[in-house]
N, C-alpha and C positions, 0 to 999 in steps of 0.2 A: 589463541582468539584471535579473530582478527580485529583490528582497531586503526583507527584513523585520529591522530592527532594533526589539528592547524591544516595542513593538506597532504601531509603524510599517508600512507597505509601501511601496515606491517600486518602479517598474519602466523598465527599457529593455529594446531590442532584444535576440535574439541570435537563435542559427541563421544568423553569418553564413561560408561556406566559410573555412577557414585551410589555409597549407601544411602539410603533414604528413610527416614520414621516413613515416609508415605507411599511406600514401595509396596507394604501389601495390599495396599488400596487399590491404586492406580497401575498401570501397566505404560508407562511413557517411555517415548524412546530414549535414544542416547543423549541426543539433544536436549529434551524434553527435560530427561534426568540432569543434567548439567545447568539446564537452566534453574529447576526445582534449589539444588542446591547451593547459587548464585541470588536467587531473592530472597530466599530463607536466611541468607545473611545479613543480607544487608539491610530487611525488612526488619530484625533483629536486632543492629547495629544502632546505638543509642543517636548516632550526630547524620543518623541518612536517612532516607524517605524515599520511597519507590511507586510510584504509578505507571497505569498500565494504557495504550490504546490499542485497540482492535479493530482492524476492517470486515464492515459489515458486509460486503460486496463477495468475502470469501466463505460465507457461514448461513446455513439455511435460517432466517430469521434468530439473529445474534442477539436480540435483547429479549426475546422470548427463553433461550438459552441460557442467558445471564441470570431472569428471574428466577429461572426454576434451580439454579445452583447457588442463588439466594448471596449474589455479588453487586451492589450495589454502582447502576450503569448513568451515563446521559450523553446524549448524543451533542458531536461537535458542529452538525449540520442544523438551524434553526428551522422548523414549520416556518413559512411566513406565505399562505394561502399556494401553496406549492404542491407537488404529488409527494406525499409518505415516502412511495418506495424509495426517493432518494435519499432521507434520510436512513431511510431501513440499512442502503448499499455504503452510506458513509462511515465515516472515523465515530467510532464511541469512546469515550473517557472512562477510565476505572478507579475509583479511588479506594483502595481498598481499606483504609481509614474504617471507612464508612459503613455503618449497616443498610443493609435495602431498602429498610423503611422508606419510605415517599420518594422512589424513586417513579419516576415518569416510565411506562414501559410501552404504552401505543403512541395509535396518534394523537387517541380524542386525549388521552394522559399530558400527553407532550404538549399539547394546544390548553387543558389547564394549569399544569405547570408551569405557563408563562415563558414556556421556551418561544414563543410564537411572535415576541415582542412589542405583544399589545400589551395597554397601560391597562392596572386594575383597580376599580374602584374601591372607596374606601370598603364597605362592606366586602366585598370581596378579599381586600389585605388582611382584614380581621378574621374572617374565617380562613385564610391560609396562619395565622399567625395560629392561631386555637388548634389548628390541624398538627401545626408543627411542635406545639407544647404535647399535643398526645405525642407525638412520633417519638421525640425526645423518651420521653414516660416509657411506653415500649420498647425504646431500643434498652432501656439501664433494665429494667426488667428482664430482657433478654439476653442481658450477661454484656453489655458493649457499656464500657464504661466512660465513653465519649460520646453518649449517647445520641447517635448515629451520626458520630462527626464535628457534633455542637461543642462538647467540652474538651480541654485538656487530655492527653493520655496523661493520666496518674501513673508516675514511675514503671512505662512502658509495657501496663498491664493488656494495651489497646494490641501489642505486636500479633498477638495468638488471633486477632481479627484479622490480621494485616495479611499473615502467612496463609490463614485459612482461604480467603479470598483467593490471593493469588495462585494458589495450589490449584484451587477449580478453575482460573484464568487457563493453566497450564495444561490443563486438563483437557479443556476445550478446544485451545488453539493451538493441542499438540502435533505437529504433520504437516502444518499449516504457513504460509510467508505470512499472516492474518495478522501479529500482534509484535508490537513494539514497545519495552520500558524506560520509561522515563525516571530517573536519578537527579539527587540532589542531597544538598545538606539538610538539616534537621528545619530547617525554617522556611524550605521549600512547601507552600499550601498547597490543596486543591485546588481553589478555584483561582490561584495566582496562574497558575500554570494551564488551568482551561481555559483563560482569555487566552493567553499565550498557543493554544495550539489553534483557537479559533482562526488566532494571526497570521497561522502557517496555513490554513486548509489552501489559502490561495498565494500565488507568485507573480512576481510582474517576470515579464519576458520579452526579450525583445518580436515587436512583430512577425508575422509570417514565419513563427517558429511553429510544429506540430510534434515536438521531440517530447512535452507532456501528455498526459490525457487532457481529451480533449476539451474545447469552452462552451459547455452544454449553457445556456442561459439559466434555466432553473437551479441546475446545481449551483452554480456561481453563487446568485443569490443567497443557496440555502450558507455556500460554504461561510459566506462573511455579510456584511451590512452595505445597502446600496450608496451607502456615502464614499464608502472604501473605495467601492467599483469605477463611483466618478471621480474621485479622486487620483487614486494610483496610477488609472489607466493612461497614460500620458500620449503623445502624437508619435513618442516612437516606442512604447512599450505596452503591452497588454497584461491581464489577466489572466493565469491559467488554474485549473485544480492540481493541488499539487496534494497524491496522495501517500501522505508521511505515515499513514498506519500499515501499510504495504511495504512489507521487506524488499520484496522484490525492485518494487520504485524506489527505496530509498537505497539501494546497495549502488543502484544505477546512476544519483543524483550525489551523494555523499563524498566519494571522493574525487570531485569533479573540485568542491567547494574550498577556498581560500580558510583563513582563519576567521576575516572577517564575518563572510557568509555562516561560518560552523558559527561564531558565536550569535550571529541572528537569529540560525535556524534552533540551536537549543534554548534562548533565553535565560530563565532561569533555572534551568536543570545544569548541570554540566557534563552531564552524560548519560548516550541513548544506548540499546542493546536488545538486538535483534535477531532472526537466523534466517535468510533468505533460502528459497529453494537451491537444492543441489546446483542445479543449472546453474546458477549466480553464484557459487561457492560451496552453498552450504555452511553447515557448522553454525557457531555465532559469533557477529559481529558487536563490535561497538565503536561508537563515536565519540570522542572526548573533549573539552574544548583542550588547550594545549596550555601547559603554566606561563602565567603570564598574560592568558590571554587578552585581547581588548576588550574593552566594552561593546555591547552589540548595538550595531548602528542603527541609528532611528529609520523608519516606516517599515513595508515589506521586504521579505525573502526578495533579493533579484537573482534570476540568474543570467549570465552573460552570454552573449555569440559563443564564445569559448566553453563555457558549461555545459551548454546544450550540443555542443559540437563532439564533443567529448562522450555525451552522452548516445549522439546518432551515433559514432563508429561504433562503441561499444554492441548496441545494440545491433548493429550492421552484422559485428563480429560472431554476436551468438544468433543473430539467422542463419549465416552463413552454416555456421557448424549444424543446427538444425536442419537446412534444405540440403545438407550434403549426408545426414544419418536418414533422411529421405530415400533418398537416390541410391544409399545403398541398399534400402530394403528391396526397393523397387526397379532400379535400372542398373543393377550391379554388370549384368553382362556388357549392357553396352555402352559401359565407361570403364569397364576393368582396363581395357588397352592403354591408361592414363597412369602414370606414376602421381604420387600424391599432390606436387608442386603445379601439375601441369593440370590438375582436377580439378585444383582451387580457382585457377585461372581459368578455365573451363566454365565454370559455375559463374566464378562475378562476372563475366562475359556476358551468359545469357541472365542474369539476375539486372543487369544494367542494361540491356535489349528488354526484358520484360516493361523494365521502369522508365524507359521511353516512350513504352505506350500508354503508361499512366497508370500499368498495373501497382499497387502499394501494398497487399494482403498478403506477408508470409505464405500464405499458402498456397497461396494463389502464383505467387512467385516460385513457388516449388513446383508445382503446377506445369507452369509452364517449363523450368528446365527439366521434367521427366518428356516433356513431348519431343523437345529438340534431342532428348538423347534418344527416343523411337525413334524419330525421324532423320539420326547421325546428323543433327544441326542442319537439317533442311526444312525446318516447320516455316521459315519464315518466305523459301520458294516454291511452298505450295500452292496454286493458285487462287489469290482470291484471300489468301490469309490477309496479309498487309492491310490491304483495302478494308477487311472486316475490323481489325484492329484500330485503322485510326479513322472508322465511320463514326458520326455524331448519332446519337440516338438517347433513348431512355436508362437503355444498358453501358453501364459503366465498365471501365478497362475488367474488371476482378472478375466481375459476371461475365465476360464476354471470354476469359481463359475459361472459368468453368463450362460454359456449353461447349468450347473447343474441345474440351478435357474428354467432357462426355459423348460427344459426338466420335471425335478419336476412338476411341475406347470403341463404342456400341460399331462401330465400320469394321475394328482390328477380331471382334468377338464374331462377326458376321462370316470373316473372311478367314478365320480359325475353323467355323462352323460348315464352310463350303467347301474348306480342303479335309 
């Protein structure tokens, strides 16, 4: 299992099928089965606690699926008069020790449950108290010894609820890099972890970096409070969304962090566990606090230029690999005369060339390389191509490549038909 301790990374295999009492009920992948074994072991350990965060962007209406599965969930983005779709596609917190009763499910319910941050009147508070009391009774009658998580777990009887809920989470999330498990000692409380996770929805980065997901104003507002937005974004830094529920994003950032940054990332937890796509290494990965780890520094998680440079380099390598695979399928004959090293240099050269014209999207970088391949590297020698790519106008460089790609394809097809 891949692990990060402080800033060191080591890896071993994952994805071994294991026996489980749930195997007759579900058909999890090998990684999902391994996950199931691990989370069951943690959930039944009297000294450990485990929670989950899921990335709503990777599922079709995640809260509806969790509700159908009977799993308590809570959005880590808050509705503050913005677009509810932002909350739907954001991270969702799952406390497996709670029953579903009282969990907000829709935009209206999110507002009604005070997630909007608005003050409640005395009458509303009294009504809320009565409703919560009724929910506690319903939870006890339904077999939840914690009354929906309000009462302490008497002798570990609530572990069966946690295992059941984690099992449902795995069934929903299996095969997607959209769930991260947060693990700590028995004193790790769900509300404490929830507040911490809200605090890492946004990170500080040096200005003029685009290595993390962008700075959508509405999403930044939903991800944290406005006071922090004003306080934390100084002259030399700005806030950016950190998609910590996306295992693919996490595996890119985690290995770049030092022990102080890892302490700040993990907060009250001592480890996280997740499974990125095969392209990013696959299998189950863990990030842990090192023995004797320093206390988490105050303030938001801050990523340095070095952190983002490493992330950017890692993405460039992966992007190069994908473009190379695309050319294998579309321009193999044109590049067959190059050995592997020469081919890599050829691809890197034309990616750099495309970026000099402002091309940013990976798919369009690949299209540019394809066009260079089928023209024997003479695309920019064609009359008007350089002027076209440098021309000002409403069409950006990526769209220009797509238009060029379509026109050259059409010309090739016309020429083929004429011959």
